[in-house]
PDB file of the backbone (N, CA, C, O) and the ligand in Angstrom, with CONECT records:
HET     ZN  A 101       1
ATOM      1  N   MET A   1     -13.012   0.556  49.436  1.00  0.00           N
ATOM      2  CA  MET A   1     -12.519   0.899  50.784  1.00  0.00           C
ATOM      3  C   MET A   1     -12.423   2.425  50.903  1.00  0.00           C
ATOM      4  O   MET A   1     -11.847   3.077  50.031  1.00  0.00           O
ATOM      5  N   PRO A   2     -12.973   2.988  51.958  1.00  0.00           N
ATOM      6  CA  PRO A   2     -12.992   4.459  52.082  1.00  0.00           C
ATOM      7  C   PRO A   2     -11.609   5.046  52.323  1.00  0.00           C
ATOM      8  O   PRO A   2     -10.736   4.427  52.933  1.00  0.00           O
ATOM      9  N   LEU A   3     -11.447   6.254  51.826  1.00  0.00           N
ATOM     10  CA  LEU A   3     -10.201   6.987  52.049  1.00  0.00           C
ATOM     11  C   LEU A   3     -10.423   7.996  53.175  1.00  0.00           C
ATOM     12  O   LEU A   3     -11.289   8.866  53.082  1.00  0.00           O
ATOM     13  N   TYR A   4      -9.633   7.868  54.235  1.00  0.00           N
ATOM     14  CA  TYR A   4      -9.773   8.767  55.382  1.00  0.00           C
ATOM     15  C   TYR A   4      -8.592   9.723  55.443  1.00  0.00           C
ATOM     16  O   TYR A   4      -7.466   9.384  55.079  1.00  0.00           O
ATOM     17  N   GLU A   5      -8.884  10.913  55.910  1.00  0.00           N
ATOM     18  CA  GLU A   5      -7.806  11.883  56.083  1.00  0.00           C
ATOM     19  C   GLU A   5      -7.495  12.027  57.568  1.00  0.00           C
ATOM     20  O   GLU A   5      -8.399  12.108  58.400  1.00  0.00           O
ATOM     21  N   TYR A   6      -6.220  12.059  57.884  1.00  0.00           N
ATOM     22  CA  TYR A   6      -5.779  12.196  59.264  1.00  0.00           C
ATOM     23  C   TYR A   6      -4.875  13.414  59.405  1.00  0.00           C
ATOM     24  O   TYR A   6      -4.191  13.830  58.469  1.00  0.00           O
ATOM     25  N   HIS A   7      -4.901  13.971  60.621  1.00  0.00           N
ATOM     26  CA  HIS A   7      -4.058  15.129  60.924  1.00  0.00           C
ATOM     27  C   HIS A   7      -3.131  14.749  62.066  1.00  0.00           C
ATOM     28  O   HIS A   7      -3.569  14.207  63.080  1.00  0.00           O
ATOM     29  N   CYS A   8      -1.841  15.037  61.893  1.00  0.00           N
ATOM     30  CA  CYS A   8      -0.861  14.707  62.925  1.00  0.00           C
ATOM     31  C   CYS A   8      -0.642  15.910  63.837  1.00  0.00           C
ATOM     32  O   CYS A   8      -0.321  17.001  63.366  1.00  0.00           O
ATOM     33  N   ASP A   9      -0.814  15.709  65.147  1.00  0.00           N
ATOM     34  CA  ASP A   9      -0.630  16.807  66.092  1.00  0.00           C
ATOM     35  C   ASP A   9       0.840  17.141  66.306  1.00  0.00           C
ATOM     36  O   ASP A   9       1.162  18.243  66.750  1.00  0.00           O
ATOM     37  N   ASP A  10       1.722  16.222  66.003  1.00  0.00           N
ATOM     38  CA  ASP A  10       3.144  16.451  66.257  1.00  0.00           C
ATOM     39  C   ASP A  10       3.805  17.253  65.141  1.00  0.00           C
ATOM     40  O   ASP A  10       4.397  18.301  65.404  1.00  0.00           O
ATOM     41  N   CYS A  11       3.716  16.782  63.912  1.00  0.00           N
ATOM     42  CA  CYS A  11       4.378  17.500  62.817  1.00  0.00           C
ATOM     43  C   CYS A  11       3.368  18.296  61.993  1.00  0.00           C
ATOM     44  O   CYS A  11       3.733  18.957  61.021  1.00  0.00           O
ATOM     45  N   ARG A  12       2.093  18.228  62.388  1.00  0.00           N
ATOM     46  CA  ARG A  12       1.027  19.009  61.760  1.00  0.00           C
ATOM     47  C   ARG A  12       0.861  18.720  60.272  1.00  0.00           C
ATOM     48  O   ARG A  12       0.397  19.572  59.514  1.00  0.00           O
ATOM     49  N   CYS A  13       1.230  17.555  59.875  1.00  0.00           N
ATOM     50  CA  CYS A  13       0.995  17.183  58.485  1.00  0.00           C
ATOM     51  C   CYS A  13      -0.392  16.547  58.377  1.00  0.00           C
ATOM     52  O   CYS A  13      -1.008  16.174  59.375  1.00  0.00           O
ATOM     53  N   GLU A  14      -0.852  16.438  57.155  1.00  0.00           N
ATOM     54  CA  GLU A  14      -2.098  15.725  56.897  1.00  0.00           C
ATOM     55  C   GLU A  14      -1.806  14.622  55.901  1.00  0.00           C
ATOM     56  O   GLU A  14      -1.030  14.801  54.963  1.00  0.00           O
ATOM     57  N   PHE A  15      -2.436  13.479  56.117  1.00  0.00           N
ATOM     58  CA  PHE A  15      -2.195  12.366  55.203  1.00  0.00           C
ATOM     59  C   PHE A  15      -3.457  11.539  55.079  1.00  0.00           C
ATOM     60  O   PHE A  15      -4.352  11.607  55.921  1.00  0.00           O
ATOM     61  N   GLU A  16      -3.512  10.763  54.020  1.00  0.00           N
ATOM     62  CA  GLU A  16      -4.699   9.972  53.739  1.00  0.00           C
ATOM     63  C   GLU A  16      -4.379   8.497  53.863  1.00  0.00           C
ATOM     64  O   GLU A  16      -3.299   8.045  53.484  1.00  0.00           O
ATOM     65  N   VAL A  17      -5.337   7.751  54.401  1.00  0.00           N
ATOM     66  CA  VAL A  17      -5.146   6.323  54.594  1.00  0.00           C
ATOM     67  C   VAL A  17      -6.393   5.596  54.097  1.00  0.00           C
ATOM     68  O   VAL A  17      -7.521   5.994  54.387  1.00  0.00           O
ATOM     69  N   LEU A  18      -6.167   4.534  53.350  1.00  0.00           N
ATOM     70  CA  LEU A  18      -7.278   3.680  52.941  1.00  0.00           C
ATOM     71  C   LEU A  18      -7.527   2.643  54.018  1.00  0.00           C
ATOM     72  O   LEU A  18      -6.649   1.837  54.326  1.00  0.00           O
ATOM     73  N   ARG A  19      -8.732   2.660  54.595  1.00  0.00           N
ATOM     74  CA  ARG A  19      -9.036   1.707  55.650  1.00  0.00           C
ATOM     75  C   ARG A  19     -10.466   1.245  55.505  1.00  0.00           C
ATOM     76  O   ARG A  19     -11.283   1.896  54.853  1.00  0.00           O
ATOM     77  N   SER A  20     -10.757   0.128  56.111  1.00  0.00           N
ATOM     78  CA  SER A  20     -12.139  -0.320  56.140  1.00  0.00           C
ATOM     79  C   SER A  20     -12.904   0.471  57.195  1.00  0.00           C
ATOM     80  O   SER A  20     -12.300   1.122  58.047  1.00  0.00           O
ATOM     81  N   PHE A  21     -14.229   0.414  57.138  1.00  0.00           N
ATOM     82  CA  PHE A  21     -15.036   1.159  58.097  1.00  0.00           C
ATOM     83  C   PHE A  21     -14.733   0.727  59.528  1.00  0.00           C
ATOM     84  O   PHE A  21     -14.736   1.553  60.441  1.00  0.00           O
ATOM     85  N   SER A  22     -14.475  -0.554  59.724  1.00  0.00           N
ATOM     86  CA  SER A  22     -14.233  -1.058  61.081  1.00  0.00           C
ATOM     87  C   SER A  22     -12.908  -0.560  61.634  1.00  0.00           C
ATOM     88  O   SER A  22     -12.709  -0.563  62.848  1.00  0.00           O
ATOM     89  N   GLN A  23     -11.991  -0.129  60.756  1.00  0.00           N
ATOM     90  CA  GLN A  23     -10.692   0.361  61.209  1.00  0.00           C
ATOM     91  C   GLN A  23     -10.668   1.876  61.374  1.00  0.00           C
ATOM     92  O   GLN A  23      -9.695   2.428  61.888  1.00  0.00           O
ATOM     93  N   ALA A  24     -11.719   2.544  60.948  1.00  0.00           N
ATOM     94  CA  ALA A  24     -11.666   3.998  60.820  1.00  0.00           C
ATOM     95  C   ALA A  24     -11.395   4.711  62.140  1.00  0.00           C
ATOM     96  O   ALA A  24     -10.737   5.752  62.161  1.00  0.00           O
ATOM     97  N   ASP A  25     -11.892   4.164  63.228  1.00  0.00           N
ATOM     98  CA  ASP A  25     -11.732   4.843  64.509  1.00  0.00           C
ATOM     99  C   ASP A  25     -10.517   4.352  65.288  1.00  0.00           C
ATOM    100  O   ASP A  25     -10.264   4.812  66.401  1.00  0.00           O
ATOM    101  N   GLU A  26      -9.770   3.424  64.709  1.00  0.00           N
ATOM    102  CA  GLU A  26      -8.563   2.968  65.383  1.00  0.00           C
ATOM    103  C   GLU A  26      -7.427   3.964  65.135  1.00  0.00           C
ATOM    104  O   GLU A  26      -7.386   4.621  64.095  1.00  0.00           O
ATOM    105  N   PRO A  27      -6.505   4.070  66.101  1.00  0.00           N
ATOM    106  CA  PRO A  27      -5.394   5.009  65.922  1.00  0.00           C
ATOM    107  C   PRO A  27      -4.511   4.603  64.750  1.00  0.00           C
ATOM    108  O   PRO A  27      -4.351   3.419  64.452  1.00  0.00           O
ATOM    109  N   VAL A  28      -3.945   5.601  64.097  1.00  0.00           N
ATOM    110  CA  VAL A  28      -3.028   5.351  62.992  1.00  0.00           C
ATOM    111  C   VAL A  28      -1.785   6.207  63.205  1.00  0.00           C
ATOM    112  O   VAL A  28      -1.883   7.356  63.636  1.00  0.00           O
ATOM    113  N   SER A  29      -0.626   5.650  62.904  1.00  0.00           N
ATOM    114  CA  SER A  29       0.612   6.398  63.089  1.00  0.00           C
ATOM    115  C   SER A  29       0.839   7.331  61.919  1.00  0.00           C
ATOM    116  O   SER A  29       0.490   7.025  60.778  1.00  0.00           O
ATOM    117  N   CYS A  30       1.431   8.479  62.223  1.00  0.00           N
ATOM    118  CA  CYS A  30       1.747   9.450  61.186  1.00  0.00           C
ATOM    119  C   CYS A  30       2.726   8.844  60.181  1.00  0.00           C
ATOM    120  O   CYS A  30       3.681   8.166  60.557  1.00  0.00           O
ATOM    121  N   ILE A  31       2.472   9.100  58.903  1.00  0.00           N
ATOM    122  CA  ILE A  31       3.359   8.530  57.884  1.00  0.00           C
ATOM    123  C   ILE A  31       4.679   9.283  57.799  1.00  0.00           C
ATOM    124  O   ILE A  31       5.647   8.786  57.223  1.00  0.00           O
ATOM    125  N   GLN A  32       4.718  10.485  58.372  1.00  0.00           N
ATOM    126  CA  GLN A  32       5.940  11.283  58.279  1.00  0.00           C
ATOM    127  C   GLN A  32       6.829  11.136  59.514  1.00  0.00           C
ATOM    128  O   GLN A  32       8.033  10.908  59.393  1.00  0.00           O
ATOM    129  N   CYS A  33       6.229  11.268  60.714  1.00  0.00           N
ATOM    130  CA  CYS A  33       7.047  11.233  61.924  1.00  0.00           C
ATOM    131  C   CYS A  33       6.728  10.029  62.795  1.00  0.00           C
ATOM    132  O   CYS A  33       7.310   9.865  63.867  1.00  0.00           O
ATOM    133  N   ASP A  34       5.797   9.176  62.336  1.00  0.00           N
ATOM    134  CA  ASP A  34       5.461   7.945  63.045  1.00  0.00           C
ATOM    135  C   ASP A  34       4.850   8.211  64.415  1.00  0.00           C
ATOM    136  O   ASP A  34       4.859   7.338  65.283  1.00  0.00           O
ATOM    137  N   SER A  35       4.321   9.412  64.608  1.00  0.00           N
ATOM    138  CA  SER A  35       3.701   9.739  65.884  1.00  0.00           C
ATOM    139  C   SER A  35       2.307   9.126  65.971  1.00  0.00           C
ATOM    140  O   SER A  35       1.587   9.077  64.974  1.00  0.00           O
ATOM    141  N   PRO A  36       1.922   8.656  67.164  1.00  0.00           N
ATOM    142  CA  PRO A  36       0.554   8.148  67.335  1.00  0.00           C
ATOM    143  C   PRO A  36      -0.468   9.256  67.589  1.00  0.00           C
ATOM    144  O   PRO A  36      -1.668   8.995  67.678  1.00  0.00           O
ATOM    145  N   GLN A  37       0.019  10.502  67.705  1.00  0.00           N
ATOM    146  CA  GLN A  37      -0.875  11.626  68.011  1.00  0.00           C
ATOM    147  C   GLN A  37      -1.561  12.124  66.733  1.00  0.00           C
ATOM    148  O   GLN A  37      -1.286  13.222  66.250  1.00  0.00           O
ATOM    149  N   THR A  38      -2.450  11.298  66.206  1.00  0.00           N
ATOM    150  CA  THR A  38      -3.144  11.665  64.977  1.00  0.00           C
ATOM    151  C   THR A  38      -4.645  11.673  65.212  1.00  0.00           C
ATOM    152  O   THR A  38      -5.164  10.984  66.090  1.00  0.00           O
ATOM    153  N   ARG A  39      -5.324  12.470  64.406  1.00  0.00           N
ATOM    154  CA  ARG A  39      -6.782  12.547  64.511  1.00  0.00           C
ATOM    155  C   ARG A  39      -7.386  12.397  63.122  1.00  0.00           C
ATOM    156  O   ARG A  39      -6.816  12.848  62.128  1.00  0.00           O
ATOM    157  N   ARG A  40      -8.533  11.763  63.071  1.00  0.00           N
ATOM    158  CA  ARG A  40      -9.234  11.665  61.810  1.00  0.00           C
ATOM    159  C   ARG A  40      -9.844  13.028  61.482  1.00  0.00           C
ATOM    160  O   ARG A  40     -10.349  13.707  62.376  1.00  0.00           O
ATOM    161  N   ALA A  41      -9.805  13.425  60.241  1.00  0.00           N
ATOM    162  CA  ALA A  41     -10.204  14.779  59.868  1.00  0.00           C
ATOM    163  C   ALA A  41     -11.084  14.780  58.630  1.00  0.00           C
ATOM    164  O   ALA A  41     -10.756  15.412  57.626  1.00  0.00           O
ATOM    165  N   ILE A  42     -12.187  14.079  58.706  1.00  0.00           N
ATOM    166  CA  ILE A  42     -13.078  14.019  57.542  1.00  0.00           C
ATOM    167  C   ILE A  42     -13.705  15.374  57.274  1.00  0.00           C
ATOM    168  O   ILE A  42     -13.768  15.807  56.123  1.00  0.00           O
ATOM    169  N   SER A  43     -14.175  16.062  58.330  1.00  0.00           N
ATOM    170  CA  SER A  43     -14.840  17.345  58.125  1.00  0.00           C
ATOM    171  C   SER A  43     -13.848  18.374  57.589  1.00  0.00           C
ATOM    172  O   SER A  43     -14.206  19.238  56.789  1.00  0.00           O
ATOM    173  N   LEU A  44     -12.606  18.272  58.036  1.00  0.00           N
ATOM    174  CA  LEU A  44     -11.573  19.172  57.550  1.00  0.00           C
ATOM    175  C   LEU A  44     -11.335  18.946  56.060  1.00  0.00           C
ATOM    176  O   LEU A  44     -11.138  19.894  55.300  1.00  0.00           O
ATOM    177  N   PHE A  45     -11.356  17.699  55.661  1.00  0.00           N
ATOM    178  CA  PHE A  45     -11.163  17.370  54.252  1.00  0.00           C
ATOM    179  C   PHE A  45     -12.225  18.030  53.393  1.00  0.00           C
ATOM    180  O   PHE A  45     -11.923  18.575  52.331  1.00  0.00           O
ATOM    181  N   ALA A  46     -13.477  17.980  53.855  1.00  0.00           N
ATOM    182  CA  ALA A  46     -14.558  18.585  53.084  1.00  0.00           C
ATOM    183  C   ALA A  46     -14.378  20.096  53.009  1.00  0.00           C
ATOM    184  O   ALA A  46     -14.598  20.700  51.959  1.00  0.00           O
ATOM    185  N   ALA A  47     -13.976  20.709  54.131  1.00  0.00           N
ATOM    186  CA  ALA A  47     -13.798  22.153  54.158  1.00  0.00           C
ATOM    187  C   ALA A  47     -12.637  22.572  53.261  1.00  0.00           C
ATOM    188  O   ALA A  47     -12.712  23.581  52.560  1.00  0.00           O
ATOM    189  N   VAL A  48     -11.576  21.794  53.294  1.00  0.00           N
ATOM    190  CA  VAL A  48     -10.401  22.135  52.490  1.00  0.00           C
ATOM    191  C   VAL A  48     -10.713  22.033  51.005  1.00  0.00           C
ATOM    192  O   VAL A  48     -10.354  22.919  50.229  1.00  0.00           O
ATOM    193  N   SER A  49     -11.384  20.950  50.609  1.00  0.00           N
ATOM    194  CA  SER A  49     -11.638  20.766  49.187  1.00  0.00           C
ATOM    195  C   SER A  49     -12.618  21.814  48.671  1.00  0.00           C
ATOM    196  O   SER A  49     -12.598  22.170  47.493  1.00  0.00           O
ATOM    197  N   LYS A  50     -13.483  22.307  49.572  1.00  0.00           N
ATOM    198  CA  LYS A  50     -14.432  23.322  49.140  1.00  0.00           C
ATOM    199  C   LYS A  50     -13.732  24.677  48.949  1.00  0.00           C
ATOM    200  O   LYS A  50     -13.983  25.370  47.964  1.00  0.00           O
ATOM    201  N   SER A  51     -12.865  25.046  49.879  1.00  0.00           N
ATOM    202  CA  SER A  51     -12.193  26.326  49.785  1.00  0.00           C
ATOM    203  C   SER A  51     -11.082  26.290  48.731  1.00  0.00           C
ATOM    204  O   SER A  51     -10.678  27.325  48.203  1.00  0.00           O
ATOM    205  N   ASP A  52     -10.603  25.090  48.440  1.00  0.00           N
ATOM    206  CA  ASP A  52      -9.526  24.955  47.472  1.00  0.00           C
ATOM    207  C   ASP A  52     -10.092  24.562  46.110  1.00  0.00           C
ATOM    208  O   ASP A  52      -9.652  23.589  45.496  1.00  0.00           O
ATOM    209  N   ALA A  53     -11.062  25.324  45.657  1.00  0.00           N
ATOM    210  CA  ALA A  53     -11.791  24.954  44.444  1.00  0.00           C
ATOM    211  C   ALA A  53     -10.891  24.984  43.217  1.00  0.00           C
ATOM    212  O   ALA A  53     -11.163  24.286  42.240  1.00  0.00           O
ATOM    213  N   GLY A  54      -9.842  25.767  43.247  1.00  0.00           N
ATOM    214  CA  GLY A  54      -8.986  25.878  42.084  1.00  0.00           C
ATOM    215  C   GLY A  54      -8.101  24.665  41.866  1.00  0.00           C
ATOM    216  O   GLY A  54      -7.617  24.440  40.756  1.00  0.00           O
ATOM    217  N   GLY A  55      -7.885  23.884  42.908  1.00  0.00           N
ATOM    218  CA  GLY A  55      -6.964  22.766  42.814  1.00  0.00           C
ATOM    219  C   GLY A  55      -7.452  21.639  41.943  1.00  0.00           C
ATOM    220  O   GLY A  55      -6.841  21.317  40.924  1.00  0.00           O
ATOM    221  N   GLY A  56      -8.567  21.034  42.349  1.00  0.00           N
ATOM    222  CA  GLY A  56      -9.102  19.924  41.581  1.00  0.00           C
ATOM    223  C   GLY A  56      -8.454  18.596  41.910  1.00  0.00           C
ATOM    224  O   GLY A  56      -8.711  17.599  41.235  1.00  0.00           O
ATOM    225  N   ASP A  57      -7.624  18.564  42.929  1.00  0.00           N
ATOM    226  CA  ASP A  57      -6.979  17.315  43.301  1.00  0.00           C
ATOM    227  C   ASP A  57      -7.977  16.310  43.861  1.00  0.00           C
ATOM    228  O   ASP A  57      -7.890  15.113  43.585  1.00  0.00           O
ATOM    229  N   GLY A  58      -8.923  16.807  44.649  1.00  0.00           N
ATOM    230  CA  GLY A  58      -9.883  15.908  45.277  1.00  0.00           C
ATOM    231  C   GLY A  58     -10.851  15.291  44.294  1.00  0.00           C
ATOM    232  O   GLY A  58     -11.475  14.271  44.588  1.00  0.00           O
ATOM    233  N   ARG A  59     -10.982  15.902  43.126  1.00  0.00           N
ATOM    234  CA  ARG A  59     -11.973  15.408  42.183  1.00  0.00           C
ATOM    235  C   ARG A  59     -11.617  14.010  41.690  1.00  0.00           C
ATOM    236  O   ARG A  59     -12.498  13.164  41.531  1.00  0.00           O
ATOM    237  N   SER A  60     -10.362  13.771  41.452  1.00  0.00           N
ATOM    238  CA  SER A  60      -9.969  12.472  40.942  1.00  0.00           C
ATOM    239  C   SER A  60     -10.138  11.379  41.987  1.00  0.00           C
ATOM    240  O   SER A  60     -10.308  10.208  41.648  1.00  0.00           O
ATOM    241  N   LEU A  61     -10.091  11.764  43.261  1.00  0.00           N
ATOM    242  CA  LEU A  61     -10.249  10.774  44.318  1.00  0.00           C
ATOM    243  C   LEU A  61     -11.691  10.299  44.414  1.00  0.00           C
ATOM    244  O   LEU A  61     -11.945   9.138  44.733  1.00  0.00           O
ATOM    245  N   GLY A  62     -12.631  11.188  44.140  1.00  0.00           N
ATOM    246  CA  GLY A  62     -14.027  10.867  44.362  1.00  0.00           C
ATOM    247  C   GLY A  62     -14.591   9.880  43.364  1.00  0.00           C
ATOM    248  O   GLY A  62     -15.170   8.869  43.761  1.00  0.00           O
ATOM    249  N   GLY A  63     -14.437  10.145  42.087  1.00  0.00           N
ATOM    250  CA  GLY A  63     -15.060   9.295  41.097  1.00  0.00           C
ATOM    251  C   GLY A  63     -16.563   9.421  41.161  1.00  0.00           C
ATOM    252  O   GLY A  63     -17.089  10.511  41.385  1.00  0.00           O
ATOM    253  N   THR A  64     -17.264   8.313  40.966  1.00  0.00           N
ATOM    254  CA  THR A  64     -18.720   8.360  40.998  1.00  0.00           C
ATOM    255  C   THR A  64     -19.240   8.364  42.419  1.00  0.00           C
ATOM    256  O   THR A  64     -20.185   9.090  42.729  1.00  0.00           O
ATOM    257  N   GLY A  65     -18.637   7.561  43.294  1.00  0.00           N
ATOM    258  CA  GLY A  65     -19.050   7.528  44.690  1.00  0.00           C
ATOM    259  C   GLY A  65     -18.038   8.264  45.529  1.00  0.00           C
ATOM    260  O   GLY A  65     -16.832   8.115  45.331  1.00  0.00           O
ATOM    261  N   CYS A  66     -18.523   9.062  46.470  1.00  0.00           N
ATOM    262  CA  CYS A  66     -17.602   9.802  47.321  1.00  0.00           C
ATOM    263  C   CYS A  66     -17.422   9.053  48.634  1.00  0.00           C
ATOM    264  O   CYS A  66     -18.359   8.966  49.428  1.00  0.00           O
ATOM    265  N   ALA A  67     -16.254   8.523  48.870  1.00  0.00           N
ATOM    266  CA  ALA A  67     -16.017   7.713  50.062  1.00  0.00           C
ATOM    267  C   ALA A  67     -15.522   8.536  51.235  1.00  0.00           C
ATOM    268  O   ALA A  67     -15.375   8.007  52.337  1.00  0.00           O
ATOM    269  N   SER A  68     -15.263   9.810  51.027  1.00  0.00           N
ATOM    270  CA  SER A  68     -14.628  10.603  52.069  1.00  0.00           C
ATOM    271  C   SER A  68     -15.624  11.363  52.934  1.00  0.00           C
ATOM    272  O   SER A  68     -15.224  12.113  53.823  1.00  0.00           O
ATOM    273  N   CYS A  69     -16.912  11.177  52.684  1.00  0.00           N
ATOM    274  CA  CYS A  69     -17.880  11.972  53.425  1.00  0.00           C
ATOM    275  C   CYS A  69     -18.951  11.099  54.047  1.00  0.00           C
ATOM    276  O   CYS A  69     -20.141  11.340  53.845  1.00  0.00           O
ATOM    277  N   ALA A  70     -18.548  10.093  54.796  1.00  0.00           N
ATOM    278  CA  ALA A  70     -19.496   9.178  55.411  1.00  0.00           C
ATOM    279  C   ALA A  70     -20.372   9.885  56.438  1.00  0.00           C
ATOM    280  O   ALA A  70     -21.525   9.503  56.640  1.00  0.00           O
ATOM    281  N   ALA A  71     -19.837  10.904  57.080  1.00  0.00           N
ATOM    282  CA  ALA A  71     -20.579  11.556  58.140  1.00  0.00           C
ATOM    283  C   ALA A  71     -21.544  12.622  57.596  1.00  0.00           C
ATOM    284  O   ALA A  71     -22.718  12.665  57.966  1.00  0.00           O
ATOM    285  N   THR A  72     -21.022  13.473  56.716  1.00  0.00           N
ATOM    286  CA  THR A  72     -21.848  14.547  56.177  1.00  0.00           C
ATOM    287  C   THR A  72     -21.707  14.590  54.676  1.00  0.00           C
ATOM    288  O   THR A  72     -20.822  13.944  54.116  1.00  0.00           O
ATOM    289  N   SER A  73     -22.555  15.331  54.025  1.00  0.00           N
ATOM    290  CA  SER A  73     -22.446  15.485  52.584  1.00  0.00           C
ATOM    291  C   SER A  73     -21.312  16.436  52.246  1.00  0.00           C
ATOM    292  O   SER A  73     -20.935  17.279  53.061  1.00  0.00           O
ATOM    293  N   CYS A  74     -20.775  16.302  51.059  1.00  0.00           N
ATOM    294  CA  CYS A  74     -19.712  17.182  50.646  1.00  0.00           C
ATOM    295  C   CYS A  74     -19.928  17.616  49.208  1.00  0.00           C
ATOM    296  O   CYS A  74     -20.853  17.154  48.541  1.00  0.00           O
ATOM    297  N   ALA A  75     -19.080  18.495  48.745  1.00  0.00           N
ATOM    298  CA  ALA A  75     -19.289  19.105  47.435  1.00  0.00           C
ATOM    299  C   ALA A  75     -19.131  18.107  46.302  1.00  0.00           C
ATOM    300  O   ALA A  75     -19.694  18.304  45.225  1.00  0.00           O
ATOM    301  N   THR A  76     -18.381  17.045  46.524  1.00  0.00           N
ATOM    302  CA  THR A  76     -18.093  16.123  45.439  1.00  0.00           C
ATOM    303  C   THR A  76     -19.171  15.083  45.235  1.00  0.00           C
ATOM    304  O   THR A  76     -19.127  14.350  44.247  1.00  0.00           O
ATOM    305  N   CYS A  77     -20.151  14.991  46.145  1.00  0.00           N
ATOM    306  CA  CYS A  77     -21.129  13.905  46.028  1.00  0.00           C
ATOM    307  C   CYS A  77     -22.550  14.401  46.196  1.00  0.00           C
ATOM    308  O   CYS A  77     -23.411  13.626  46.612  1.00  0.00           O
ATOM    309  N   LYS A  78     -22.831  15.633  45.897  1.00  0.00           N
ATOM    310  CA  LYS A  78     -24.196  16.099  46.021  1.00  0.00           C
ATOM    311  C   LYS A  78     -25.061  15.426  44.969  1.00  0.00           C
ATOM    312  O   LYS A  78     -24.694  15.344  43.797  1.00  0.00           O
ATOM    313  N   THR A  79     -26.207  14.951  45.406  1.00  0.00           N
ATOM    314  CA  THR A  79     -27.074  14.199  44.495  1.00  0.00           C
ATOM    315  C   THR A  79     -28.335  14.986  44.184  1.00  0.00           C
ATOM    316  O   THR A  79     -29.188  14.515  43.433  1.00  0.00           O
TER     317      THR A  79
HETATM  318 ZN    ZN A 101       3.504  13.579  62.044  1.00  0.00          ZN2+
END
């Protein structure tokens, strides 16, 4: 099941949700403030993990297959 990243417009937090592809475009409530004003942020996730090269947090999420870049390629799944 793919891991999607969402951004909350109300408290400006970012959080990740495991959802099926059919659920990906449905609204999701913020895990912190329960606001429905959230947006999916896959491209942001790729940009963040690329600029945050020192962290290495995203590496453990990817494994062999990268589920976070369905739309575009990302640094963790270049073939
Ligand atoms: Zn929020």
